[in-house]
C-alpha angles and dihedrals in degrees: 000000000000088000089053092050092049090050093052092047092054092052093057099076143033134201119229127191116240113235113239091242090061090055088059089048090056090053093047091054092051092050090044091062089065092057120101096226122172110218122220121187105201139181121204126192103228098169091109092041096053091047088052092051092049088054092049091049090051087056088055101261113143104218127151122208089237093053092046090053091051090052091049090050092048091052093053091047091049089058093043105033092166089073089065097039124128124225102247096182135326090286106035142053127200124211128186127223095226128051114232110191124198121208136172121250117191114230134171117243121176091343094310127110106232128182110229123188120243121193115212108198128215093005088167089064097045131080124239087250091055092047091049090053092048091053094046091049089051090052090057094051117110105229124209122232091251096047113124101173119035117243093017121093111233113249121223095260091048090054088049089054094073089054096055121100114260098257089055094048089051090050088054089053092048091053091049094050090047088057107056095187090058091045094049092048094051105033107012125233098277138035134205122200114189108192089149091067089061100046133017103234125158104226147047131280122212108221131180128236144175092207123102088243131013135179127214106198115203132190129294112244136173115252135168109254133178109245118174091344091308130108109238135170108247137177109251128195118207114212134175115205123194117197126184105244089198090070104035135032130222101268098051087040091058091047089053093050090048090053090048091051091051092050092050100039098039095043090234 
């Protein structure tokens, strides 16, 4: 009987190895808690935008909603570079001419679905069609178990990173964040997380980030909205935006968000 009980207990759980990229995610979350992010929970009316994209696709353009949002975000950041600035030291900020945006692409490694970061460089200089193609190409890549960033072969010291004790890994991140040029080169100056593309949920999610500005894209749902004094059913996109309050104040932050809303809602 004791043998039978022991057999039943051993069948009630399983151990799973954690992919190296997830270890980096744990550390990013820890470092993100130290950031002084202001949080904005926003709703965008994308009814016109989605209709515009449908028309473009009928004309043969291959544009995903996700890629188009990245382009809209890049356009707003190009006009308001302070929103994506890094704190260089206590007296200086550093901004970059180009907007490099990091996003997560879900890949399967050893039977597990793992989100891997992909850095799309110079998004402000690329079209939505080019960004779509780059994302699709990344989805078709075959990642290795030790990959940390999609599309970039992990160097020897990067593979060593996941084997370090936690306090040393956090020291590595601290060094990176204190050197904005290194941070920009490896992770970009903005990040987009699109959970809404994977599940249709009516709400917002509060994420964490080490980037100066980050965007949590929720689902698109139909909601009643007042348009020209009439209640109409519109397609509404939920988005959470985290902006580093150490590098930008409230007024320029509001102007950036207004520009972002115009880009998204007017399909600019």
